[in-house]
HTML snippet that shows the backbone in 3Dmol.js (N, CA, C, O; Angstrom):
<script src="https://3Dmol.org/build/3Dmol-min.js"></script>
<div id="view" style="width:600px;height:400px;position:relative"></div>
<script>
const pdb = `
ATOM      1  N   MET A   1      33.102  21.279  34.675  1.00  0.00           N
ATOM      2  CA  MET A   1      32.450  20.451  35.673  1.00  0.00           C
ATOM      3  C   MET A   1      31.654  19.356  34.974  1.00  0.00           C
ATOM      4  O   MET A   1      31.101  19.570  33.895  1.00  0.00           O
ATOM      5  N   LEU A   2      31.604  18.227  35.573  1.00  0.00           N
ATOM      6  CA  LEU A   2      30.906  17.086  34.992  1.00  0.00           C
ATOM      7  C   LEU A   2      29.416  17.069  35.315  1.00  0.00           C
ATOM      8  O   LEU A   2      28.684  16.220  34.805  1.00  0.00           O
ATOM      9  N   LEU A   3      28.966  17.981  36.142  1.00  0.00           N
ATOM     10  CA  LEU A   3      27.560  17.978  36.547  1.00  0.00           C
ATOM     11  C   LEU A   3      26.628  18.433  35.424  1.00  0.00           C
ATOM     12  O   LEU A   3      25.448  18.083  35.425  1.00  0.00           O
ATOM     13  N   PHE A   4      27.136  19.197  34.477  1.00  0.00           N
ATOM     14  CA  PHE A   4      26.267  19.799  33.473  1.00  0.00           C
ATOM     15  C   PHE A   4      26.379  19.139  32.100  1.00  0.00           C
ATOM     16  O   PHE A   4      25.862  19.679  31.122  1.00  0.00           O
ATOM     17  N   LEU A   5      27.034  18.002  32.005  1.00  0.00           N
ATOM     18  CA  LEU A   5      27.110  17.293  30.736  1.00  0.00           C
ATOM     19  C   LEU A   5      25.757  16.662  30.415  1.00  0.00           C
ATOM     20  O   LEU A   5      25.113  16.109  31.307  1.00  0.00           O
ATOM     21  N   PRO A   6      25.320  16.732  29.178  1.00  0.00           N
ATOM     22  CA  PRO A   6      24.024  16.141  28.822  1.00  0.00           C
ATOM     23  C   PRO A   6      24.078  14.609  28.892  1.00  0.00           C
ATOM     24  O   PRO A   6      25.089  13.988  28.564  1.00  0.00           O
ATOM     25  N   ARG A   7      22.990  14.041  29.316  1.00  0.00           N
ATOM     26  CA  ARG A   7      22.877  12.580  29.376  1.00  0.00           C
ATOM     27  C   ARG A   7      22.299  12.090  28.054  1.00  0.00           C
ATOM     28  O   ARG A   7      21.295  12.619  27.578  1.00  0.00           O
ATOM     29  N   GLU A   8      22.931  11.085  27.464  1.00  0.00           N
ATOM     30  CA  GLU A   8      22.529  10.605  26.143  1.00  0.00           C
ATOM     31  C   GLU A   8      22.043   9.165  26.188  1.00  0.00           C
ATOM     32  O   GLU A   8      22.028   8.490  25.159  1.00  0.00           O
ATOM     33  N   GLU A   9      21.649   8.687  27.343  1.00  0.00           N
ATOM     34  CA  GLU A   9      21.238   7.288  27.452  1.00  0.00           C
ATOM     35  C   GLU A   9      19.928   7.011  26.725  1.00  0.00           C
ATOM     36  O   GLU A   9      19.779   5.947  26.124  1.00  0.00           O
ATOM     37  N   GLY A  10      18.988   7.927  26.762  1.00  0.00           N
ATOM     38  CA  GLY A  10      17.698   7.728  26.121  1.00  0.00           C
ATOM     39  C   GLY A  10      17.695   8.042  24.638  1.00  0.00           C
ATOM     40  O   GLY A  10      16.726   7.744  23.940  1.00  0.00           O
ATOM     41  N   GLN A  11      18.762   8.636  24.156  1.00  0.00           N
ATOM     42  CA  GLN A  11      18.810   9.033  22.749  1.00  0.00           C
ATOM     43  C   GLN A  11      18.793   7.819  21.824  1.00  0.00           C
ATOM     44  O   GLN A  11      18.093   7.835  20.812  1.00  0.00           O
ATOM     45  N   GLY A  12      19.539   6.778  22.145  1.00  0.00           N
ATOM     46  CA  GLY A  12      19.567   5.586  21.310  1.00  0.00           C
ATOM     47  C   GLY A  12      18.217   4.909  21.241  1.00  0.00           C
ATOM     48  O   GLY A  12      17.805   4.439  20.181  1.00  0.00           O
ATOM     49  N   LEU A  13      17.526   4.856  22.366  1.00  0.00           N
ATOM     50  CA  LEU A  13      16.204   4.240  22.420  1.00  0.00           C
ATOM     51  C   LEU A  13      15.205   5.024  21.579  1.00  0.00           C
ATOM     52  O   LEU A  13      14.367   4.432  20.899  1.00  0.00           O
ATOM     53  N   ALA A  14      15.286   6.333  21.619  1.00  0.00           N
ATOM     54  CA  ALA A  14      14.387   7.163  20.817  1.00  0.00           C
ATOM     55  C   ALA A  14      14.643   6.957  19.327  1.00  0.00           C
ATOM     56  O   ALA A  14      13.701   6.922  18.535  1.00  0.00           O
ATOM     57  N   GLU A  15      15.910   6.820  18.942  1.00  0.00           N
ATOM     58  CA  GLU A  15      16.217   6.596  17.533  1.00  0.00           C
ATOM     59  C   GLU A  15      15.698   5.245  17.065  1.00  0.00           C
ATOM     60  O   GLU A  15      15.164   5.135  15.962  1.00  0.00           O
ATOM     61  N   TYR A  16      15.849   4.221  17.887  1.00  0.00           N
ATOM     62  CA  TYR A  16      15.311   2.906  17.527  1.00  0.00           C
ATOM     63  C   TYR A  16      13.792   2.952  17.417  1.00  0.00           C
ATOM     64  O   TYR A  16      13.220   2.308  16.536  1.00  0.00           O
ATOM     65  N   ALA A  17      13.138   3.691  18.284  1.00  0.00           N
ATOM     66  CA  ALA A  17      11.679   3.810  18.228  1.00  0.00           C
ATOM     67  C   ALA A  17      11.247   4.511  16.947  1.00  0.00           C
ATOM     68  O   ALA A  17      10.258   4.113  16.330  1.00  0.00           O
ATOM     69  N   LEU A  18      11.972   5.546  16.538  1.00  0.00           N
ATOM     70  CA  LEU A  18      11.639   6.244  15.292  1.00  0.00           C
ATOM     71  C   LEU A  18      11.825   5.343  14.078  1.00  0.00           C
ATOM     72  O   LEU A  18      10.993   5.332  13.171  1.00  0.00           O
ATOM     73  N   ILE A  19      12.916   4.588  14.065  1.00  0.00           N
ATOM     74  CA  ILE A  19      13.167   3.673  12.950  1.00  0.00           C
ATOM     75  C   ILE A  19      12.095   2.594  12.894  1.00  0.00           C
ATOM     76  O   ILE A  19      11.598   2.266  11.816  1.00  0.00           O
ATOM     77  N   LEU A  20      11.737   2.043  14.049  1.00  0.00           N
ATOM     78  CA  LEU A  20      10.716   0.998  14.099  1.00  0.00           C
ATOM     79  C   LEU A  20       9.359   1.526  13.656  1.00  0.00           C
ATOM     80  O   LEU A  20       8.628   0.831  12.950  1.00  0.00           O
ATOM     81  N   SER A  21       9.014   2.737  14.057  1.00  0.00           N
ATOM     82  CA  SER A  21       7.730   3.300  13.634  1.00  0.00           C
ATOM     83  C   SER A  21       7.723   3.586  12.133  1.00  0.00           C
ATOM     84  O   SER A  21       6.693   3.417  11.480  1.00  0.00           O
ATOM     85  N   LEU A  22       8.851   4.015  11.580  1.00  0.00           N
ATOM     86  CA  LEU A  22       8.932   4.240  10.140  1.00  0.00           C
ATOM     87  C   LEU A  22       8.765   2.938   9.370  1.00  0.00           C
ATOM     88  O   LEU A  22       8.071   2.908   8.354  1.00  0.00           O
ATOM     89  N   ILE A  23       9.388   1.865   9.837  1.00  0.00           N
ATOM     90  CA  ILE A  23       9.251   0.562   9.195  1.00  0.00           C
ATOM     91  C   ILE A  23       7.804   0.082   9.272  1.00  0.00           C
ATOM     92  O   ILE A  23       7.282  -0.468   8.302  1.00  0.00           O
ATOM     93  N   ALA A  24       7.155   0.285  10.414  1.00  0.00           N
ATOM     94  CA  ALA A  24       5.758  -0.130  10.562  1.00  0.00           C
ATOM     95  C   ALA A  24       4.853   0.651   9.612  1.00  0.00           C
ATOM     96  O   ALA A  24       3.951   0.071   9.006  1.00  0.00           O
ATOM     97  N   ILE A  25       5.077   1.939   9.475  1.00  0.00           N
ATOM     98  CA  ILE A  25       4.258   2.757   8.571  1.00  0.00           C
ATOM     99  C   ILE A  25       4.466   2.315   7.125  1.00  0.00           C
ATOM    100  O   ILE A  25       3.509   2.224   6.357  1.00  0.00           O
ATOM    101  N   LEU A  26       5.712   2.042   6.757  1.00  0.00           N
ATOM    102  CA  LEU A  26       5.984   1.583   5.391  1.00  0.00           C
ATOM    103  C   LEU A  26       5.368   0.209   5.130  1.00  0.00           C
ATOM    104  O   LEU A  26       4.886  -0.043   4.026  1.00  0.00           O
ATOM    105  N   ALA A  27       5.374  -0.678   6.117  1.00  0.00           N
ATOM    106  CA  ALA A  27       4.767  -1.997   5.950  1.00  0.00           C
ATOM    107  C   ALA A  27       3.265  -1.880   5.753  1.00  0.00           C
ATOM    108  O   ALA A  27       2.700  -2.560   4.896  1.00  0.00           O
ATOM    109  N   VAL A  28       2.613  -1.034   6.525  1.00  0.00           N
ATOM    110  CA  VAL A  28       1.167  -0.846   6.379  1.00  0.00           C
ATOM    111  C   VAL A  28       0.854  -0.220   5.017  1.00  0.00           C
ATOM    112  O   VAL A  28      -0.103  -0.618   4.353  1.00  0.00           O
ATOM    113  N   ALA A  29       1.654   0.750   4.609  1.00  0.00           N
ATOM    114  CA  ALA A  29       1.429   1.378   3.303  1.00  0.00           C
ATOM    115  C   ALA A  29       1.604   0.366   2.175  1.00  0.00           C
ATOM    116  O   ALA A  29       0.844   0.383   1.207  1.00  0.00           O
ATOM    117  N   ALA A  30       2.594  -0.513   2.288  1.00  0.00           N
ATOM    118  CA  ALA A  30       2.804  -1.536   1.262  1.00  0.00           C
ATOM    119  C   ALA A  30       1.627  -2.509   1.227  1.00  0.00           C
ATOM    120  O   ALA A  30       1.191  -2.913   0.149  1.00  0.00           O
ATOM    121  N   LEU A  31       1.116  -2.884   2.382  1.00  0.00           N
ATOM    122  CA  LEU A  31      -0.039  -3.793   2.414  1.00  0.00           C
ATOM    123  C   LEU A  31      -1.270  -3.147   1.796  1.00  0.00           C
ATOM    124  O   LEU A  31      -2.018  -3.806   1.075  1.00  0.00           O
ATOM    125  N   VAL A  32      -1.486  -1.873   2.068  1.00  0.00           N
ATOM    126  CA  VAL A  32      -2.633  -1.170   1.481  1.00  0.00           C
ATOM    127  C   VAL A  32      -2.454  -1.057  -0.033  1.00  0.00           C
ATOM    128  O   VAL A  32      -3.408  -1.233  -0.791  1.00  0.00           O
ATOM    129  N   PHE A  33      -1.244  -0.767  -0.463  1.00  0.00           N
ATOM    130  CA  PHE A  33      -0.982  -0.583  -1.893  1.00  0.00           C
ATOM    131  C   PHE A  33      -1.135  -1.890  -2.664  1.00  0.00           C
ATOM    132  O   PHE A  33      -1.669  -1.890  -3.774  1.00  0.00           O
ATOM    133  N   PHE A  34      -0.679  -2.994  -2.099  1.00  0.00           N
ATOM    134  CA  PHE A  34      -0.705  -4.277  -2.786  1.00  0.00           C
ATOM    135  C   PHE A  34      -1.893  -5.156  -2.407  1.00  0.00           C
ATOM    136  O   PHE A  34      -1.950  -6.313  -2.822  1.00  0.00           O
ATOM    137  N   SER A  35      -2.830  -4.645  -1.639  1.00  0.00           N
ATOM    138  CA  SER A  35      -3.920  -5.491  -1.143  1.00  0.00           C
ATOM    139  C   SER A  35      -4.790  -6.041  -2.273  1.00  0.00           C
ATOM    140  O   SER A  35      -5.173  -7.210  -2.228  1.00  0.00           O
ATOM    141  N   GLY A  36      -5.107  -5.248  -3.264  1.00  0.00           N
ATOM    142  CA  GLY A  36      -5.932  -5.723  -4.376  1.00  0.00           C
ATOM    143  C   GLY A  36      -5.225  -6.802  -5.167  1.00  0.00           C
ATOM    144  O   GLY A  36      -5.842  -7.799  -5.544  1.00  0.00           O
ATOM    145  N   ASN A  37      -3.963  -6.624  -5.420  1.00  0.00           N
ATOM    146  CA  ASN A  37      -3.177  -7.594  -6.161  1.00  0.00           C
ATOM    147  C   ASN A  37      -3.036  -8.885  -5.362  1.00  0.00           C
ATOM    148  O   ASN A  37      -3.143  -9.977  -5.920  1.00  0.00           O
ATOM    149  N   LEU A  38      -2.799  -8.765  -4.063  1.00  0.00           N
ATOM    150  CA  LEU A  38      -2.669  -9.951  -3.215  1.00  0.00           C
ATOM    151  C   LEU A  38      -3.983 -10.715  -3.133  1.00  0.00           C
ATOM    152  O   LEU A  38      -3.997 -11.946  -3.154  1.00  0.00           O
ATOM    153  N   ASP A  39      -5.080  -9.982  -3.040  1.00  0.00           N
ATOM    154  CA  ASP A  39      -6.393 -10.627  -2.932  1.00  0.00           C
ATOM    155  C   ASP A  39      -6.702 -11.444  -4.176  1.00  0.00           C
ATOM    156  O   ASP A  39      -7.183 -12.572  -4.074  1.00  0.00           O
ATOM    157  N   SER A  40      -6.431 -10.885  -5.345  1.00  0.00           N
ATOM    158  CA  SER A  40      -6.716 -11.633  -6.580  1.00  0.00           C
ATOM    159  C   SER A  40      -5.773 -12.828  -6.725  1.00  0.00           C
ATOM    160  O   SER A  40      -6.188 -13.882  -7.207  1.00  0.00           O
ATOM    161  N   THR A  41      -4.527 -12.681  -6.322  1.00  0.00           N
ATOM    162  CA  THR A  41      -3.574 -13.791  -6.401  1.00  0.00           C
ATOM    163  C   THR A  41      -3.980 -14.928  -5.476  1.00  0.00           C
ATOM    164  O   THR A  41      -3.939 -16.094  -5.868  1.00  0.00           O
ATOM    165  N   ILE A  42      -4.368 -14.598  -4.262  1.00  0.00           N
ATOM    166  CA  ILE A  42      -4.780 -15.629  -3.308  1.00  0.00           C
ATOM    167  C   ILE A  42      -6.063 -16.307  -3.773  1.00  0.00           C
ATOM    168  O   ILE A  42      -6.213 -17.519  -3.618  1.00  0.00           O
ATOM    169  N   SER A  43      -6.992 -15.535  -4.345  1.00  0.00           N
ATOM    170  CA  SER A  43      -8.219 -16.124  -4.872  1.00  0.00           C
ATOM    171  C   SER A  43      -7.921 -17.076  -6.027  1.00  0.00           C
ATOM    172  O   SER A  43      -8.518 -18.150  -6.114  1.00  0.00           O
ATOM    173  N   MET A  44      -7.006 -16.692  -6.911  1.00  0.00           N
ATOM    174  CA  MET A  44      -6.646 -17.542  -8.037  1.00  0.00           C
ATOM    175  C   MET A  44      -5.996 -18.844  -7.547  1.00  0.00           C
ATOM    176  O   MET A  44      -6.292 -19.918  -8.069  1.00  0.00           O
ATOM    177  N   ILE A  45      -5.125 -18.750  -6.558  1.00  0.00           N
ATOM    178  CA  ILE A  45      -4.487 -19.944  -6.000  1.00  0.00           C
ATOM    179  C   ILE A  45      -5.521 -20.840  -5.349  1.00  0.00           C
ATOM    180  O   ILE A  45      -5.471 -22.062  -5.490  1.00  0.00           O
ATOM    181  N   GLY A  46      -6.469 -20.228  -4.629  1.00  0.00           N
ATOM    182  CA  GLY A  46      -7.524 -21.009  -3.985  1.00  0.00           C
ATOM    183  C   GLY A  46      -8.405 -21.732  -4.986  1.00  0.00           C
ATOM    184  O   GLY A  46      -8.817 -22.865  -4.735  1.00  0.00           O
ATOM    185  N   LYS A  47      -8.701 -21.108  -6.107  1.00  0.00           N
ATOM    186  CA  LYS A  47      -9.537 -21.731  -7.130  1.00  0.00           C
ATOM    187  C   LYS A  47      -8.805 -22.895  -7.792  1.00  0.00           C
ATOM    188  O   LYS A  47      -9.434 -23.891  -8.147  1.00  0.00           O
ATOM    189  N   LYS A  48      -7.496 -22.787  -7.962  1.00  0.00           N
ATOM    190  CA  LYS A  48      -6.720 -23.861  -8.597  1.00  0.00           C
ATOM    191  C   LYS A  48      -6.549 -25.058  -7.680  1.00  0.00           C
ATOM    192  O   LYS A  48      -6.377 -26.185  -8.145  1.00  0.00           O
ATOM    193  N   ILE A  49      -6.595 -24.817  -6.397  1.00  0.00           N
ATOM    194  CA  ILE A  49      -6.456 -25.934  -5.439  1.00  0.00           C
ATOM    195  C   ILE A  49      -7.780 -26.655  -5.386  1.00  0.00           C
ATOM    196  O   ILE A  49      -7.921 -27.633  -4.653  1.00  0.00           O
TER     197      ILE A  49
END
`;
const viewer = $3Dmol.createViewer("view");
viewer.addModel(pdb, "pdb");
viewer.setStyle({}, {cartoon: {color: "spectrum"}});
viewer.zoomTo();
viewer.render();
</script>
């Protein structure tokens, strides 16, 4: 019977949400990790200008 087949319409959306949240977490972690290096680089560029 076709009445008891699982619906998979929301599955794709959930997977995209998980991937997007993983990318966001990795981006924030990269910014935290490189923040000191970025700050000194931007300060050096500002002083040269």
